[in-house]
N, C-alpha and C positions, 0 to 999 in steps of 0.2 A: 504494500500500500504506500509506503513512504519513498519508494524509489521510482515513482512515476513522474513523468514530465508534467508541467502545469496543465497543458491541454488535456491530458488524460485524467486529471482530477476534476474536470468540469469547468475550467476557465481557461481562456486562451491568452492570458497576459501574465506577467510576473510582477506582482506588486512590489513597490520599493520597501515597504515595511508591512508588518502584519501583527495581529494580536491573537493570543490563544485565550479562549474563554471556557470556563467550566460552568455549565448551566443545568438547571433542573426543569426549566420550561422556557419557551420563548420570552425574552424580556426579563428573565430572572437569572442573572449571573451570580455565581458564588465567588468566583475568583477570576483574575485576568493576569496574563503575562504580556506586557505591552512593549512596543518598540523593537520588535524582533526583525531580523533580516527576512527577506522574501519567503524563503522556504526553509525554516529552521528544523531540519530533520532530527538533529541530535536533541534539541530541546523538546520536540514533540515526543520523541521516544522516551526521554526522561519523565515527561509529564504523564504519559500513558502508564509507564511502570509505577509511578507514584500513585496514580489514581487506582490502579489495580490492587493496591494494599488497603484501600478504604473499605471497612466492613462495619455496618451498623444496621439497626432495624429500619424498616420502612417508617416514614414520618408523615404526619398530617398537620403539624402545627409549626409556628414560627420558631419555637424552641428547638424542635427537631432539625429545621433547616439551618439554624445557627450552629447546632452541634455538628451537622454534616460539614458546614463551612469551616469550622475550626479543625475538624479531623482532616479534611482535605488540605487545608493550609499547612498543618503540621507535616503531612506526608510530602507536600511540595517543598517545604523548607528542608526536610530531612534529605531530599533528593538534590538539594543545592539550587533550587529554583526560587527566584525572587518574585513570588506571586503577590499581587495586590488583592486583598480581600474586599469585596464589595460591602459597603456600610449597610447595616440593617435598615436605616432610614431610607436608603435608596431602594432596597428591596420592597419596602412597603409603599413608597411613592409610586413605583411602577404599576401598582394596582394588582400585583401578582401574589396576593396573600394566600399562603397555604391554608388548608382546612376543608376545602370542598372535595378534593381528591387526594388519595395517598400519593406521596412522592416515592416511587419505587426505583427510579434510575437517575443518573446524572450523566452528562455528556461533555466531551471536549469538542469544541468547534474552532475553526480558524476564521477570524474576522478579517475581511479584506476592506479596510476603512475607506479607501478612495472609491470603492464601487458598491458599498453597502451590501456586501454579500457574505454569506456564511457557508463554510464547507465543513460538514461533519467529519470528524476524525476518529471518534471512538465513543462507546457508551458502556456504562457499568451498572449492574443491578445492585440494589441494596439488599441485604439479607432480610428476609421476612421471618422474624423471630416471634 
């Protein structure tokens, strides 16, 4: 997946910079790694390995989302990645308050800022305990 050319990943340009976002729903990001070079394969690999270590119950409330955020942040930090954790106020302001549906997964997407596009890179399930 990570050795493909840009056109094979669904876009036909190479962005100057990009961001990686960990999300639980559209518009609800938990963490971001910003200002990366166009196709940061090593950073993506490190982020995916860190995300695969996150294990916690399915969540339905803001406390659970914040616990997921802290757990993911700690895994990214342990992997040596400087992730920016999204502030809880921003999560709430986006109108994406958890509580109506259980959050069972989180995903890593590449944000292409100049083109307002998102490329999915990976998805992980939370353990249903």
